[in-house]
C-alpha positions in Angstrom: -41.8 -156.9 -149.4 -39.9 -159.1 -147.4 -40.1 -159.2 -143.8 -36.9 -159.9 -141.5 -36.7 -160.7 -138.2 -34.6 -158.5 -135.8 -32.6 -160.0 -132.9 -30.1 -158.4 -130.5 -28.3 -159.3 -127.7 -28.6 -155.8 -126.3 -32.0 -157.0 -125.4 -33.7 -159.5 -123.6 -34.3 -162.5 -125.2 -37.7 -163.6 -126.5 -39.2 -165.5 -123.7 -42.4 -166.8 -125.7 -43.4 -167.9 -129.2 -42.3 -164.1 -130.7 -39.6 -162.2 -132.2 -37.9 -159.1 -130.7 -39.3 -157.2 -134.0 -40.1 -157.7 -137.5 -38.9 -155.1 -139.9 -40.8 -155.1 -143.1 -39.9 -152.5 -145.8 -38.7 -149.5 -143.3 -40.9 -150.0 -140.5 -39.9 -152.3 -137.5 -42.5 -153.7 -135.5 -41.1 -154.1 -132.0 -42.2 -156.9 -129.7 -43.5 -155.6 -125.9 -40.7 -155.1 -123.8 -40.5 -155.4 -120.0 -37.6 -154.3 -117.6 -35.6 -157.3 -118.0 -31.8 -157.3 -117.9 -30.2 -158.7 -121.3 -27.7 -159.8 -119.4 -29.3 -161.6 -116.6 -33.2 -162.1 -117.9 -34.2 -161.0 -114.7 -36.7 -158.1 -113.9 -35.1 -155.2 -112.4 -36.7 -153.7 -108.9 -38.9 -150.5 -108.8 -41.1 -148.7 -111.1 -38.4 -146.1 -112.1 -36.1 -148.8 -113.1 -38.5 -151.1 -115.2 -39.7 -147.8 -117.2 -35.9 -146.8 -118.4 -35.1 -150.4 -119.0 -38.0 -150.8 -120.9 -37.1 -147.8 -123.1 -33.1 -149.1 -123.3 -34.4 -152.4 -124.5 -36.7 -151.0 -127.2 -33.7 -148.6 -128.5 -31.6 -151.7 -128.4 -33.9 -153.4 -130.9 -34.5 -150.4 -133.0 -30.7 -150.1 -133.2 -30.6 -153.5 -134.3 -33.1 -153.1 -136.9 -30.8 -149.9 -138.2 -33.1 -147.1 -136.3 -33.1 -145.3 -133.4 -36.1 -145.2 -130.8 -36.3 -141.5 -131.7 -38.3 -142.8 -134.6 -41.3 -144.4 -133.4 -44.4 -143.2 -134.6 -46.6 -145.4 -132.1 -45.9 -146.1 -128.8 -48.1 -148.4 -126.4 -47.7 -148.3 -122.8 -48.8 -151.1 -120.6 -49.2 -150.0 -116.7 -50.0 -152.0 -114.0 -51.2 -149.0 -112.2 -52.4 -145.8 -113.6 -51.4 -143.9 -110.9 -48.0 -144.3 -112.6 -48.9 -142.6 -115.7 -47.1 -139.1 -114.7 -44.1 -140.8 -113.2 -43.8 -143.0 -117.3 -44.4 -139.3 -119.0 -41.1 -137.9 -117.1 -39.0 -141.2 -117.8 -40.6 -141.1 -121.5 -39.6 -137.4 -122.4 -35.8 -138.7 -121.4 -35.8 -140.5 -125.0 -38.3 -138.6 -126.9 -38.4 -134.6 -128.2 -41.5 -133.1 -129.8 -42.7 -134.3 -132.1 -44.0 -137.1 -130.2 -44.9 -140.3 -131.3 -48.5 -141.2 -131.0 -49.4 -142.8 -127.9 -51.2 -145.1 -125.6 -51.0 -146.0 -122.6 -53.4 -149.2 -121.1 -54.5 -150.2 -117.6 -53.6 -153.6 -117.3 -54.2 -156.3 -114.4 -51.1 -157.9 -114.9 -47.7 -158.4 -117.0 -45.1 -161.2 -117.5 -42.3 -161.8 -114.9 -44.8 -160.1 -112.5 -43.9 -156.5 -114.3 -44.9 -152.9 -113.5 -44.8 -151.6 -116.7 -44.4 -153.1 -120.6 -44.0 -151.3 -123.9 -44.2 -151.9 -127.7 -43.4 -149.5 -130.3 -43.7 -149.0 -134.4 -40.8 -147.3 -135.8 -39.7 -146.3 -139.3 -36.4 -146.2 -140.2 -34.6 -144.0 -142.8 -34.0 -147.1 -145.3 
């Protein structure tokens, strides 16, 4: 199988030596997204705004790969404060319906650019 690099201006450009996503067959491996506005590259303010932006960025990458975030089979969340766990669950519920993807939530000391939340995803598309 060949791998295809996925890139879209609807999500923030990579800020390092990685791609927004890589698609192999019908599986899309999305890099971690933080709450950066695609247009400005600036981090949005506050936990809720960052979490929403994270899922919007992942959705944009999924669409660029020919899929949708709702096709995610695995999500990993990274939180700088595990006290935000319940809030991220509420926000995630706006983007997913049962049956939900597998998920892990990891408490971390810090994230790039001082972000409060990051998420990556593995998505399986129909094609």
